[in-house]
N, C-alpha and C positions, 0 to 999 in steps of 0.2 A: 295542669289541665290535660296534657297529652297522656300522662300516665294513667289518669282516671278514665279516659275514654278508650284506652287500648283494650281492656278486658271486655267492654261492651261491643266493640267492633269485632273482636275475635269471636265472641259468642254468636253474633249475627252471622259471621262468615261460616262457622262450623254448623250452625243450625240449618243453613241453606244447602249444605252438602249432604243431607241425610239421604238414605237409600230411597230410590223411587220404586213405586209399585209397578210391576211389569204387567201390561194389559195388552189386549189385541191391538188397540189403537197405537201403542208405542212400539209394537213389534216391528213395523215396517221401517221405522226411522232409527231407533236406538238399538234394537236387538234385545235379547233376553239379558236380564240382570242376574249374574251368577249368585248374588246374595239372596235371591228369592228361592234358591234351591238348596237341598241338602242331600248328602250321599245316602243311599239306601244301604244300610249296614246289616251285618249278621245279627247284632243285638236288637236292632229294630225288627227284623224278621222274626226273631225269637218271641218278642213281645206281641207282635201281631198274630203269630201262631198260637200263643197262649190265649189271646182274645178270640180265637177262631175267626179271624178276619180273612176274607177272601181277597187274595192278592190280585186276582183278575179284575177287581174293581178299583184298583189303584193305578193312577196315571204315572208312567215312568218316562224318563228322559236319559239322554247321555250327556256327559259334561264336555265332551270333545267331539270334533267332527271325525267321521270315519269315511274312508275312501276305499271302495271295492273296485278291483281291476281284474277283468277276465280277458285272457289272450287266446283267441282261437288258433286253430291249426293253420299253418301256412301251406301254400301249395308246394309243388315239386320244384326243387332247386336244380338249375342247369348252369354249368360254367360255360360262358361264352366270351371269347376275347379277353380272358383273364379276370372276369368279374362274375359274380353269382347273380342269376336272375331267377325269380320265382314267377310261376304262371298264375299265382293267386296270392294277394297280399294277406297278411295276418289281420284278423278283425280284433280290435281292442274295444271292450265294452267297459265303461266306467259308470259307477253308481256312487252317489254321494249321500251320506246321511249327516246333515248339518248338526252342530252342537245344539242341544236342547230340543231335538226333534221328539215329539211325543210318541210313545210306544205302549203296547198293551201286553200284559203277561198272559200268554196262552196256556202255560202249564208250569207246575213246580215240581221239581224232583230233588229232594233233599235240599242241599244248599245251592242248587242251580235253578235259575229262572229262565224260561224260554220267551224272549221278548220279540214281538212282531212290530215293525214300523210301517208296514203296508198290508200285504196279504197274510191271512192266518197261517199259510203253509211256509212262509218266509220268516223263520225265527232265527234269532241269534242267542247264543247261550251266554249268560252272565252268571258268574259263580264267585262265592267267597270261599276259596279253597284254603285248607291248612290254617295257618295263623292269620290269614288275611281277613280283616274286618269288612272291607268294602267289596261290593259285587262288581267284578271287573269282566270285561269282554274276553271270551275264550275262543280258541282256534286250535289248529293242528299245524304241524310242519313249521314250527317257529324258526325264523332266521332274521336277525337284526331288527327285531320288533315288529316284523310282518308275519302274518299267519294265514293259513287257508281257512276259509269259511264257506259254507254252502248257502247259496242264494238263488232262487228261481231255478233250482235243479242243476246248477252249475257250480263248479269250484272257483272261487274268487280269491285273490290275494288281498287281504284286508290290512289297512295301515291307518295310522293316525299321523298325518304329516305335521300337525301342530305340535304334538308332544313327543314324537319320535318312536313310540312303541304302542301297539294296539293294546297291550297289557295294562296301559295306564288309563284307558277309557273306563270311566266309572258309571255305574247306574245311579240315577238321581231321582228324587221326588220333589215336588214343589211344596213349599211351605203353605201356599194357598193355592187352591184349584181354580182360581178365577182368572188365570192368565191365558196367553196365546203363545204363538211361536212364529219364527221367521224362516222363510225359505229363500236363500240367496239366489240371485240370478247367476247363470253361468252355463257352460256346456255340459252335455251328458244328462243322465237322468238324475233328478233330485227327489228323494223320497220325502213326501209331505208329512207322513205320520198317520197314526190312527188314534182317535180320541174315543173315550168311553161314551156310550149313549146316555 
């Protein structure tokens, strides 16, 4: 009797573990479900280009959180009693782009997409360079997975603390455009994203 019931119990167990649809109502408690997204690839862009689709009408996301840090100039240093003292402390500005924050493509240049998560002038470049199929975040002055990017007219050091390298942050699209997004609580500025009208 136990052997006959085992397949039925297993079937019920696995059917209850199916992927949930991510909606704005579940965003605040469970966060986005990665299974609802797919990487935006070079081959998909090629197909959309052939269909003459406007990529500015497609909602984009990142698959990993991005942290931007800008360190301002410190004041003048003076050595007093064997220690260094500054007349002005360094200002550190931190900006967070959570995983699955929505963004809009402002323009396309070859295999590079200029994605904005808040203001139109604040764009980040995602590109599928060389043999890479996925569109990955780009920057300059790379060192240990951290790169310089421009945001709000300033140079920030951008990193992906979760994955270890900014170069691993991929551009994603949603399988269905019916979902929402989550903005986590915390210090510093958190970019909420831009959605298509």
